[in-house]
C-alpha atoms as an extended CHARMM CRD file, in Angstrom:
* protein
*
        66  EXT
         1         1  MET       CA             41.4210000000       -4.0760000000        9.1930000000  PROA      1               0.0000000000
         2         2  PRO       CA             38.3260000000       -1.9920000000        9.5500000000  PROA      2               0.0000000000
         3         3  LYS       CA             35.2960000000       -3.2310000000       10.7750000000  PROA      3               0.0000000000
         4         4  MET       CA             32.4700000000       -3.8120000000        8.7360000000  PROA      4               0.0000000000
         5         5  LYS       CA             29.4310000000       -1.6470000000        9.1580000000  PROA      5               0.0000000000
         6         6  THR       CA             25.5880000000       -3.3060000000        9.4320000000  PROA      6               0.0000000000
         7         7  LYS       CA             23.4640000000       -0.6820000000        7.5900000000  PROA      7               0.0000000000
         8         8  SER       CA             21.1410000000        0.9460000000        9.8650000000  PROA      8               0.0000000000
         9         9  ALA       CA             18.1530000000        0.5760000000        8.2330000000  PROA      9               0.0000000000
        10        10  ALA       CA             18.3960000000       -3.2210000000        7.9980000000  PROA      10              0.0000000000
        11        11  LYS       CA             19.0650000000       -3.7040000000       12.0810000000  PROA      11              0.0000000000
        12        12  LYS       CA             15.9250000000       -1.7240000000       12.6320000000  PROA      12              0.0000000000
        13        13  ARG       CA             13.4840000000       -3.8280000000       10.3650000000  PROA      13              0.0000000000
        14        14  PHE       CA             14.9740000000       -7.2190000000       10.6400000000  PROA      14              0.0000000000
        15        15  LYS       CA             15.4430000000       -9.7800000000       13.5350000000  PROA      15              0.0000000000
        16        16  PHE       CA             17.1400000000      -13.2070000000       12.9400000000  PROA      16              0.0000000000
        17        17  THR       CA             15.7620000000      -16.5170000000       14.1790000000  PROA      17              0.0000000000
        18        18  ALA       CA             17.7860000000      -18.8350000000       15.7990000000  PROA      18              0.0000000000
        19        19  THR       CA             18.0650000000      -21.4180000000       12.6780000000  PROA      19              0.0000000000
        20        20  GLY       CA             19.0590000000      -17.9550000000       10.4810000000  PROA      20              0.0000000000
        21        21  LYS       CA             15.5740000000      -16.8590000000        9.1830000000  PROA      21              0.0000000000
        22        22  ILE       CA             14.8490000000      -13.5520000000        9.4140000000  PROA      22              0.0000000000
        23        23  LYS       CA             12.0110000000      -12.0410000000       10.6240000000  PROA      23              0.0000000000
        24        24  VAL       CA             10.0000000000       -8.4870000000        9.2830000000  PROA      24              0.0000000000
        25        25  GLY       CA              6.5040000000       -7.2820000000       10.2430000000  PROA      25              0.0000000000
        26        26  HSD       CA              4.0420000000       -7.3320000000        7.2270000000  PROA      26              0.0000000000
        27        27  ALA       CA              4.1400000000       -4.2110000000        4.6090000000  PROA      27              0.0000000000
        28        28  GLY       CA              0.8790000000       -1.9720000000        4.3900000000  PROA      28              0.0000000000
        29        29  LYS       CA             -0.4420000000       -1.2050000000        7.9740000000  PROA      29              0.0000000000
        30        30  ARG       CA              0.9070000000        2.0250000000        8.5650000000  PROA      30              0.0000000000
        31        31  HSD       CA             -1.9990000000        3.9910000000        7.4470000000  PROA      31              0.0000000000
        32        32  GLY       CA             -5.4030000000        3.8430000000        5.5510000000  PROA      32              0.0000000000
        33        33  MET       CA             -6.5510000000        0.8850000000        7.8210000000  PROA      33              0.0000000000
        34        34  ILE       CA            -10.4710000000        2.2420000000        6.9980000000  PROA      34              0.0000000000
        35        35  LYS       CA            -10.0650000000        1.3890000000        3.4120000000  PROA      35              0.0000000000
        36        36  ARG       CA             -8.5540000000       -2.1590000000        4.0030000000  PROA      36              0.0000000000
        37        37  SER       CA            -10.6880000000       -5.1640000000        4.4450000000  PROA      37              0.0000000000
        38        38  THR       CA            -10.4640000000       -6.8880000000        7.7640000000  PROA      38              0.0000000000
        39        39  LYS       CA             -9.2010000000      -10.1510000000        6.6580000000  PROA      39              0.0000000000
        40        40  PHE       CA             -6.5850000000       -8.0530000000        5.2890000000  PROA      40              0.0000000000
        41        41  ILE       CA             -5.7610000000       -6.3440000000        8.9210000000  PROA      41              0.0000000000
        42        42  ARG       CA             -6.3270000000       -9.4180000000       10.3270000000  PROA      42              0.0000000000
        43        43  ASP       CA             -3.8370000000      -11.5730000000        8.2970000000  PROA      43              0.0000000000
        44        44  THR       CA             -0.9430000000       -9.0110000000        8.2150000000  PROA      44              0.0000000000
        45        45  ALA       CA             -0.4600000000       -8.8360000000       12.0810000000  PROA      45              0.0000000000
        46        46  GLY       CA              2.8180000000       -9.9470000000       13.7020000000  PROA      46              0.0000000000
        47        47  THR       CA              5.8410000000      -10.8160000000       12.0710000000  PROA      47              0.0000000000
        48        48  MET       CA              6.3580000000      -13.0770000000        9.1750000000  PROA      48              0.0000000000
        49        49  VAL       CA              9.6700000000      -14.8310000000        7.5460000000  PROA      49              0.0000000000
        50        50  LEU       CA             11.4540000000      -13.4820000000        4.4190000000  PROA      50              0.0000000000
        51        51  CYS       CA             11.3860000000      -15.9440000000        2.0570000000  PROA      51              0.0000000000
        52        52  ASP       CA             15.3280000000      -17.0930000000        0.6390000000  PROA      52              0.0000000000
        53        53  ALA       CA             16.1040000000      -14.4710000000       -2.3600000000  PROA      53              0.0000000000
        54        54  ASP       CA             15.4230000000      -11.8860000000        0.1540000000  PROA      54              0.0000000000
        55        55  THR       CA             17.2900000000      -13.3090000000        2.6610000000  PROA      55              0.0000000000
        56        56  LYS       CA             20.3110000000      -13.3040000000        1.0560000000  PROA      56              0.0000000000
        57        57  ILE       CA             20.2620000000       -9.7570000000        0.4990000000  PROA      57              0.0000000000
        58        58  VAL       CA             19.4770000000       -9.0280000000        4.0520000000  PROA      58              0.0000000000
        59        59  LYS       CA             22.3360000000      -11.0820000000        5.1130000000  PROA      59              0.0000000000
        60        60  LYS       CA             24.8150000000       -8.9960000000        3.2900000000  PROA      60              0.0000000000
        61        61  TYR       CA             23.6650000000       -5.9140000000        5.3440000000  PROA      61              0.0000000000
        62        62  MET       CA             24.1750000000       -7.0740000000        8.7740000000  PROA      62              0.0000000000
        63        63  PRO       CA             27.5120000000       -9.3100000000        8.6440000000  PROA      63              0.0000000000
        64        64  TYR       CA             27.5540000000       -9.9400000000       12.4310000000  PROA      64              0.0000000000
        65        65  ASN       CA             24.1470000000      -11.0780000000       12.3580000000  PROA      65              0.0000000000
        66        66  ARG       CA             24.2860000000      -14.7870000000       11.7560000000  PROA      66              0.0000000000
């Protein structure tokens, strides 16, 4: 039986926590920071946990990271 492949894009963007939730970086911080408010830049620092609906989708892309 062949092995299942992990999506390369998913393994670069997502990390699993010990409880099985998925951490991801905030969107919208690659460029154009001058026009963004200071509050937006501050609130999007670090990582966040994906919602349950998106977690289901990402887990299909990464079959071996459970």
